[in-house]
Backbone as a ProteinNet text record, in pm:
[ID]
protein_1_A
[PRIMARY]
TELRFFDLTPTGRALNRCLKDMATIDDSMPAAFRSLFESLMNCVIAAIILGCFAWEALFAVPPFAVVYWVIMAIYRWPARDLKRLEGVSRSPAMSHFSDSIKGSSTIRAYRHEARSDEGH
[TERTIARY]
-2332.8	-2341.7	-2436.1	-2403.1	-2520.4	-2448.8	-2531.8	-2484.6	-2469.8	-2513.1	-2535.1	-2382.1	-2280.9	-2146.1	-2140.1	-2150.7	-2127.4	-2190.8	-2323.8	-2390.6	-2340	-2289.8	-2277.3	-2120.9	-2041.6	-1877	-1867.2	-1797.4	-1745.8	-1674.3	-1680.4	-1599.1	-1458.9	-1417.7	-1268.6	-1217.3	-1263.6	-1260.7	-1249.8	-1305.8	-1333.2	-1219.2	-1212.3	-1114.8	-956.7	-954.6	-836.9	-787.4	-879.7	-906	-808.6	-898.5	-871.7	-704.8	-697.3	-553.9	-431.5	-469.2	-359.8	-320.2	-467.3	-439.9	-380	-416.9	-368.1	-197.9	-162.2	-4.4	50.8	6.8	48	73.5	-10.1	2.4	124.1	105.1	191.1	328.6	350.4	488.9	543.7	458.8	520.7	530	454.9	426.7	560.3	640	759.1	867.5	871.5	975.2	926.4	792.7	732.1	727.3	722	736.7	884.9	973	1125.3	1161.1	1112	1119.2	1079.9	954.4	897	1023.5	1026.6	1125.9	1260.6	1325.7	1436.9	1421.8	1308.8	1285.2	1231.8	1195.8	1174.7	1276.7	1371.5	1488.2	1589.8	1590.2	1701.1	1618.2	1490.6	1410.9	1493.9	1470.3	1481.1	1643.7	1721.9	1850.1	1905.6	1877.5	1852.4	1848.3	1703	1662.3	1742.8	1796.9	1885	2013	2070.9	2209.4	2192.8	2092.9	2043.2	2031	1951.2	1939.9	2037.6	2141	2279.8	2371.5	2372	2473.8	2446.5	2327.3	2272.1	2111.9	2083.4	1944.2	1852.5	1947.1	1872.5	1805	1871.5	1832.1	1680.8	1640.7	1541.8	1372	1446.4	1312.4	1263.3	1371.1	1345.9	1274.4	1242.2	1223.1	1034.2	985.9	819.2	772.9	854.5	776.2	847.7	949.3	989.6	897.4	837.8	757.5	600.4	589.7	450.7	462.1	575.8	586.3	599.3	661.7	649.3	502	439.8	295.3	212.3	220	155.5	183.6	318.7	344.3	308.7	294.6	275.4	120.9	30.8	-138.7	-149.7	-64.4	-99.5	-39	56.2	102.3	23.8	-43.4	-87.5	-231.3	-292.2	-434.5	-391	-297.5	-283.8	-212	-150.2	-44.3	-194	-290.1	-397.5	-477.9	-495.6	-574.4	-476.1	-358.2	-254.9	-298.3	-297.1	-311	-461	-538.1	-662.6	-686.7	-613.5	-617.8	-544.2	-427.1	-343.2	-423.9	-515.3	-603.2	-715.2	-769.9	-859.6	-845	-718.7	-653.1	-585.7	-580.5	-555.5	-651.5	-776.5	-914.4	-975.4	-939.7	-1012.6	-969.8	-836.9	-739.7	-819	-839.9	-865.5	-1041.4	-1103.9	-1234.5	-1257.3	-1182.3	-1229.2	-1159.9	-1060.8	-1017.3	-1125.3	-1186.8	-1302.8	-1392.9	-1432.9	-1589.5	-1573	-1422.3	-1382.7	-1391.4	-1344.6	-1362.2	-1462.9	-1591.7	-1702.2	-1787	-1749.9	-1798	-1772.7	-1671.9	-1611.9	-1694.3	-1787.1	-1904.3	-1992.3	-1995	-2097.4	-2012.6	-1908.4	-1822.3	-1835.9	-1804.2	-1789.2	-1913.2	-2048.3	-2171.4	-2223.7	-2176.2	-2214.6	-2076.3	-2007.7	-1857	-1820.2	-1786.8	-1740	-1560	-1492.8	-1381.5	-1278.2	-1283.5	-1173.3	-1171	-1303.7	-1353.8	-1282.4	-1300	-1254.3	-1107.9	-1030.8	-915.1	-853.9	-879	-836	-856	-947.2	-953.5	-1072.7	-1135	-1301.6	-1379.6
1239.9	1155.7	1048.5	987.1	851	719.7	672.9	538.2	408.7	435.2	310.2	293.3	333.2	341.6	209.1	220.9	115.2	18.5	15.6	-87.2	-192.4	-131.8	-223.7	-246.3	-172.6	-215.1	-285.4	-402.8	-475.4	-429	-460.1	-360.2	-397.9	-514.9	-531.5	-421.6	-402.4	-305.8	-163.6	-120.7	12.3	11.6	-50.3	-47	-52.9	-135.8	-147.9	12.3	52.9	168.7	272.6	303.8	366	373.2	255.5	214.7	242.4	185.8	224.4	378.2	430.5	574	663.3	665.9	656.2	649.4	522.5	484.1	575.2	575.5	656.1	791.9	844.2	995.6	1024.1	927.5	937.7	917.7	819.1	769.2	895.4	946.8	1013.1	1165.6	1229.4	1360	1436.1	1401.7	1456.8	1448.8	1369.1	1328.7	1428.5	1462.6	1510.6	1670.9	1745.4	1858.3	1877.4	1780.2	1847	1840.4	1773.6	1779.9	1871.5	1944.5	2060.3	2204.9	2180.7	2299.1	2315.9	2216.9	2195.7	2240.5	2153.8	2201.5	2351.1	2388.7	2562.4	2627.7	2585.6	2659.3	2653.4	2518.7	2494.5	2602.4	2622.6	2707.3	2829	2875.9	3018.8	3066.1	2977.6	3007.6	3008.7	2919.8	2893	2997.9	3070.6	3188.2	3311	3322.3	3435.7	3404.7	3291.1	3288.4	3328.8	3269.6	3274.3	3439.9	3507	3652.6	3702.5	3676.8	3750.8	3733.6	3624.4	3566.3	3554.9	3508.5	3442.3	3489.6	3616.3	3650.3	3613.5	3597.1	3560.9	3414.5	3351.5	3199.7	3199.8	3317.6	3304.3	3297.2	3351.7	3340.6	3189.9	3095.1	2926.8	2864.2	2944.6	2889	2848	2972.2	2919	2802.6	2809	2702.7	2549.4	2561.5	2433.6	2372.6	2510.7	2461.7	2426.5	2470.3	2440.2	2302.8	2260.2	2161.2	2023.7	2064.3	1990.4	1962.8	2089.9	2080.5	1986.9	1971.8	1878.7	1747.8	1726.2	1584.6	1529	1629.2	1577.9	1557.3	1630.8	1609.4	1472.4	1456.6	1313.5	1214.5	1214.4	1115.7	1086.2	1186.1	1179.9	1075.9	1054.1	1010.6	835.7	798.5	647.7	613.4	709.1	680.9	662.9	745.9	766.7	628.2	583.4	439.2	337.5	341.6	209.2	228.8	332.3	324.2	292.3	321.7	270.4	99.2	47.6	-77.3	-146	-111.3	-153.6	-180.2	-82.8	-75.8	-201.5	-204	-304.5	-419.1	-466.2	-608.6	-632.3	-539.7	-588.6	-605.2	-565.8	-563.7	-708	-804.7	-933.5	-1010.6	-986.5	-1053.9	-953.5	-859.5	-787.7	-799.2	-826.6	-864.9	-976.6	-1091	-1206.2	-1193.5	-1138	-1125	-1055.7	-952.7	-881.7	-959.5	-1036.5	-1181.2	-1235.1	-1309.1	-1414.7	-1347.3	-1240.2	-1196.7	-1155.6	-1104.4	-1103	-1235.4	-1333	-1441	-1555	-1516.9	-1608.4	-1631.7	-1535.5	-1591.9	-1699.5	-1674.4	-1785.3	-1907	-1926.9	-2059.9	-2102.5	-2005.4	-2084.2	-2121.1	-2045.3	-2097.1	-2265.7	-2235.5	-2379.7	-2482	-2466.3	-2560.6	-2626.7	-2498.1	-2544.8	-2468.4	-2495.1	-2417.6	-2511.4	-2651	-2722.9	-2728.5	-2694.7	-2666	-2574.5	-2430.8	-2319	-2292.4	-2363.1	-2378.6	-2452.6	-2534.5	-2599.2	-2534.2	-2432.1	-2327.4	-2354.6	-2443.3	-2439.3	-2327
1056.3	963.2	995	893.4	900.7	943.7	1043	1087.2	1009.2	892.9	775.2	753.8	739.3	711.1	825.9	949.5	1071	1054.3	984.7	995.4	873.2	781.9	650.1	632.3	745.1	724.7	857.5	846.4	971.3	1058.9	1171.6	1268.9	1260	1222.3	1229.5	1080.7	987.6	867.7	906.6	1001.6	1036.6	1152.8	1253.2	1347.2	1295.5	1204.3	1166.8	1048.5	992.1	918.2	1025.9	1131	1215.2	1284	1318.6	1396.8	1275.5	1136.6	1068.2	1014.4	997.8	1004.5	1126.6	1220.4	1360.4	1372.4	1352.8	1364.2	1264.1	1115.9	998.8	1044.4	1117.2	1144.3	1265	1353.1	1451	1433.9	1358.3	1314.2	1221.2	1109	1017.2	1024.2	1163.2	1160.8	1198.1	1302.6	1326.1	1225.2	1166.6	988	922.7	876.2	785.5	825.7	954.3	971.5	986.8	1010	1020.8	823.5	777	637.2	587.2	630.6	570.4	594.3	723.2	763.3	670.2	677.7	582	457.1	393.4	231.8	223.8	333.7	308.3	325.7	449.9	463.4	312.2	261	143.5	35.1	13.7	-89.2	-60.5	73.5	73.2	77.8	102.5	98.4	-42.7	-101.1	-280.4	-363.6	-296.8	-383.3	-351	-216.5	-194.6	-256.1	-278.4	-346.6	-477.8	-539.2	-669.9	-705.8	-620	-644.6	-625.7	-574.1	-524	-624.5	-667.9	-813.8	-905.6	-931.6	-1080.2	-1061.8	-1093	-1045.6	-1214.5	-1310	-1417.4	-1425.9	-1328	-1328.9	-1237.3	-1197.2	-1111.6	-1223	-1356.6	-1461.6	-1474.4	-1471	-1484.4	-1367.2	-1253.3	-1120.2	-1151.8	-1190.4	-1200.1	-1318.6	-1439.6	-1520.3	-1463.2	-1394.8	-1301.8	-1199	-1146.5	-1053.8	-1092.9	-1206.6	-1259.5	-1309	-1392.9	-1407.2	-1268.4	-1198.8	-1058.6	-997.4	-992.8	-956.3	-1019.4	-1180.6	-1279.4	-1231.1	-1262.9	-1209.5	-1064.5	-959.4	-821.3	-856.4	-930.4	-902.4	-978.7	-1077.9	-1139.8	-1047.4	-994	-888.9	-766.6	-730.7	-588.9	-612.5	-725.2	-735.2	-700.7	-786.2	-776.7	-633.9	-533	-421.2	-346.5	-360.8	-248.2	-291.5	-383	-444.1	-386.8	-387.9	-318	-187.9	-112	28	72.4	-13.2	16.8	27.8	-89.6	-117.3	-15.8	12.5	123.5	275.2	296.5	407.8	392.4	280.5	246.7	290.2	191.7	208	330.4	413.2	568.4	632.4	571.4	691	708.4	572.5	665.4	753.8	805.4	893.2	1015.9	1011.2	1162.8	1136.9	1047.4	1073.7	1129	1055.2	1172.4	1268.5	1344.7	1431.9	1549.6	1503	1569.9	1589.2	1490.4	1483.8	1614.2	1587.9	1680.7	1842.4	1872.3	2010.2	2059.6	1951.4	1966	2011.8	1944	1927.1	2032.8	2124	2217.5	2333.7	2362.4	2463.6	2400.6	2279.7	2200.1	2205.4	2159.3	2173.9	2283.5	2410.9	2529.1	2597.3	2527.6	2603.6	2501.9	2385.1	2314.6	2365.6	2424.1	2447.6	2331.1	2272.7	2165	2114.6	2266.4	2231.9	2130.8	2188.8	2098.8	1967.1	1912.8	1761.8	1731.2	1794.1	1751.3	1746.9	1826.3	1832.7	1731.6	1698.9	1550.1	1453.3	1446.6	1328.4	1219.6	1274.9	1187.5	1213.9
[MASK]
++++++++++++++++++++++++++++++++++++++++++++++++++++++++++++++++++++++++++++++++++++++++++++++++++++++++++++++++++++++++

């Protein structure tokens, strides 16, 4: 990979993006796996019951599956862009915080602690 990304992207933005992504993964993976298992079991049980008692209804499942797939394909792009915009909107604060931490030694060297505490 190119190191150009790290040269152009503020440290706070890159750090914030990684922290947000890891927190999202850590928080959502157990619930996502449980939900996946429950959904798969619901589908299998529904297919067995339909197959036993109303097998004609199984012919309607593929068209509904195609419609669902198309709707999800359309929804996925805006949802991904919204997540990206959320990450970018959080980045200025993290970038400022990271730059402040990096610059604290310079602030102390020039004895401007009081000025930086005021928010200037």
